[in-house]
Structures are given as C-alpha cells and as structure tokens.
N, C-alpha and C positions, 0 to 999 in steps of 0.2 A: 905775640910776643915773648911766650915763654921759650927758654932754650929747650931746642930738640934735638935729639941725634940723627941729623939727617947725610946720609952716604956724601960723599960731594957728587956722585951721579944726579942723585935726590935735588943737590942743592941749584943744578941749574935753572931746575925749572920753579924756583920760586924768583921773587918782584926781587930778591939782591942778594948776593954772596955772603954777606955778612949778616942775614938773616941768623937770630937766634944767637951770634955774636955779642953778648949784652956791651961790652967793650966799645968794639967798634961801632954798635950802635948809639950809644952814646956820644960816643965820638961825633959820629953824623949830626945827631941830634945838637951838640954844640955850635957846630961849624952853620947848622940852619936856622938855630937860634939867632946868632950872630949878623948873620945875611942879613935877615928879617929887623933886626932891629936899628941895623946902620942904612938899610933903604930909609925906613919910616923918619930916621932923622934928618936924609937928603930931603925928603919932599915935605916933613911934617909943618913947616911954617906956609907953603901954599895951601894946605886941606883945610877946608870948613869946618866949622864946629858938627855940621850934622855927619859928616865924614867919619871924624874924629869921633865922636861918640861910637857910631856903627863898627866903626875897626875896635874899638877898644871893647863892647861889651864881645865880636864877634870873639878876641883873643880871648877875652879873660874865660867867655866859657870852654872855648877849644883847651886855654890850660887847667879849669878847673875838673871837666869832664872827660881829658883824653893825658892827657900833657901828664899831671901830677899824680895820677894812681898808675901811671905807669912808671914815673920817678919813684913811687913808693912800694914796687914789688919787692917782696923779701928776697929776691934772689941778687938783686942791688944792693938792698940793706945790710944783707951778712956778709958784702963785701968791701974792706973798706978805701978802697981807690974807687970801684963803683960808686959808692956811697957817696965819697968828694966830688966824684963828675957829676953826679947826680946832682949834689947839693950847687956846684957851681952855675949849672944849667937852670934848676930855680930860682937862682938867684938872679940870674940875670934876664929871665923872662919875666919875673918880677920887678924888676926896675923899669924893664920897656912899658909894662903895663901903666906903672906909675909915673912915667914919662908923658904917658898919652892922657890919663887920666888928669895931671896936671895942665894940659891942653884946654882940658874943656870948660 
C-alpha cells in the first residue's frame, strides 16, 4: 500500500483507482469500519457467546496484524490530516472490539 507513482493508464489494472492515494484509502477504510460496527450492533443480541468469542479474536488479530501497522505508516504519521483520520479509524475499531469484549 505504499504510495507509488503509477500512470493513469497503469492504474486501470490495479485493484482500485484510489490505490496509492492514502487519503482516499483511509476514507474508504473508515466507511468500512463504520459499516462493520453498525452491522454487528444489529445482530449482536442474537449472537451466542461462542460466535462472539470467535469474531472478537478474529477481528482483534486482524486489527493488530494488518490494520494497526497500516495506520502507523510513516507516510500517514507525517501528515496531520492523514494522522487524524488514522486515529479516528483506530478509535472506532478499538471501540468495536471493546463492545464485542463486553458481550463475552
């Protein structure tokens, strides 16, 4: 996810036209986390403890292994606006994990 200087022609063949634009990637990530969190809030009361435990561990691992390192990239940390967006994403994801943990 490093910022690479692809020509517009080459970007057509990438997974998304916003790939490499950290501001847009963070915006999309924030939307995804919000949808994930809201989706769980709809169904969390009907989930059994075993499913909650599995989901909690799965999401916690994903956050620690993938999401958090991405949000701590120096390209993000060196830009105030990107850093604020990354902090917002981290805070929301951690709130999501706390909500799951409280239901266990």
